[in-house]
N, C-alpha and C positions, 0 to 999 in steps of 0.2 A: 293570859294576855301579857303578864309580866315576863314570862319566858320568851315570848315572841319579841318583845321590846329589847330584852337583853341579848338575844341572838342577833337582832338587827344591829344593835350597837357594836357588838363584837365584830360582825361582818364589815361594818363601816370603818371601824378602827383598823382592821386588817387591810381594807381596800385602799386606805389613804397612802401607805407606802408604795403599794403597787401602782396607783395612779401617778405618784411622784416619779416613778421610774420611767413612765411614758413621756415625761417632759424631756424635750430634746436637749442636746448639748449646747454649750457656749462655744462661740467661735470668734475669730478675729478676721476682719476683712481689711485688706489693703488695696486701695484704688490708685491707679496710676493715670487714669484719664476719666473725665476731662480735667480734673484737678487732683493732685496728690492728696490722699486722705486716709484716715484709719477709722474703722468702725468696730463695734462689738455686736455680735449677733446672738440672739436667744431664740432657740427653736421651740415654739409652743407645742407643735405636733410634728408629724413626719412631713407635713406640707406647708405649714405656716410659721414664719419667723419674723421677728422685729429686729431691725438693724439700724440703731442710731450711729451717726458718724460725725467726725470733725475733719474738715478739709482746709488746707492752706494752699495758696497759689500766688502768682504774680502775672499781671498783664501790663503791657506798656501804657495803656490808656488809664488804668486805675491804680497801678502800683500793687502793693501787697493786699490780698484779700483773705478773709476767713469765712468759711461757711459751716453751719451746723444744721443737722436735720435728722430725720429718721425715715426709714423705708420699711414698708410692710410687704413681704414677699410670699407669694403662693406658688409652690412647686407643683407643676402639672403631673409629673411622674415622680415616683419614689423608687430609688434603688439603682436605676441603670447608670452606666458611666456617663452618658449624655442625657441631661435632663432640662427641659424647657421650664421657664417660670414667668409669672406676671408680677408686676410691682406697682406700688403707689407710694409716692414720697412727698414730704413737705420739709422745707428748710428755710433758713435765714442766712443771708450773705451780707457782710459788712466789708467795705473797701475804702481805701484812701482816695476819695474822689478828687480828680484833677479839675480845677475850675476851667470853664470854657475859655479857650483862646490864650492860655498861659504861654507866653513867649512865642505866640503864633502856632503852637502845637495843638493838634486835635480840635481845631475849629469846627464847630458844628456838631460835636458829640454831646449828647446829653448824658451826664454821669451823675448817678445818685449814690450816696454812701451806704444806703441800706436797702434791702429788697427781700421780699418773701418769694419763695420758689415752690411751685407745685408741679409734680410730674407723674406721668403714667408711662410704664415701660414693659417691654417683653425681652427676655434674655435667655441665654443658654449657659448651663453649667457643665463643665467637663471635669470628672473626678480623676485626678492624676494618680493619687495614692489614697490610702484609707483615710487620712486626715487632711489631705490637700486637694483643693479644687480650684480651677481657673474659671472665670466667668466673664461674659461679655453681654452687654445690654444696650438696646436702643431705646431712647426715651424722647417723649415729647414733653417740653417744659414750658410752663407759663410763669413769667415773672411779674411782680406788681408794679414795675415801671417800664416804660418803653426805652429801648436801647438801640443805638445805631451801629453797634460794633459787637464782635464776639468777645464776651468776657470769659476769661479762663483759658484752659489748656486747649490742645489741638483737637480734642473731641467735641467741641462746642460750636454749633453752627446756627447763626441767626436765620430764622424763617421770615419774620417780620416783627416790627415793634416789640411786642411783649412775648412772642413765641419763639422757641428755639428747639433744635434737635440736638441730642447728645449721644455720643458713643462712649459707653462706660467699659473700662477694662480693669480687671482686678484678680486678686487671689484670696482664697479663704483657707484659714488653718483652723481645724476643729480642735478645741482644747480637751 
């Protein structure tokens, strides 16, 4: 019994480094739409990655804004040059809220300085080189406050009140 236990222990000790090698690489994501931002990606497996990000932007209605969040991405195919994926993300946005009716501007807009954002998306990754990929993603996003305007960059479209569609464009560099 002792020999079996010792053999199992040695096998587990040898398996730990092998399992660690299966952990995927780190990568850097740079998004250009809907807001400029940077993210760090960690590949848990060939298909699953976690991608936290920090984004900065400017909108006429809200001024400078900052958003932080994370995306969980699931690749449907592994290895081909073109690979579709699904994503789910959650984030927080803070902006310089413009009070309603300031100097007659933006009358009727509801502007909140803080918001939670939750999104589901589907995208496509194109591998340009061994370490470089381009990606585009369409997202449906729910925000925690109603809004009468498009906040952010050109890839952000209001559907109604708290729902919007986003077109995400970016590049990934694998470290």
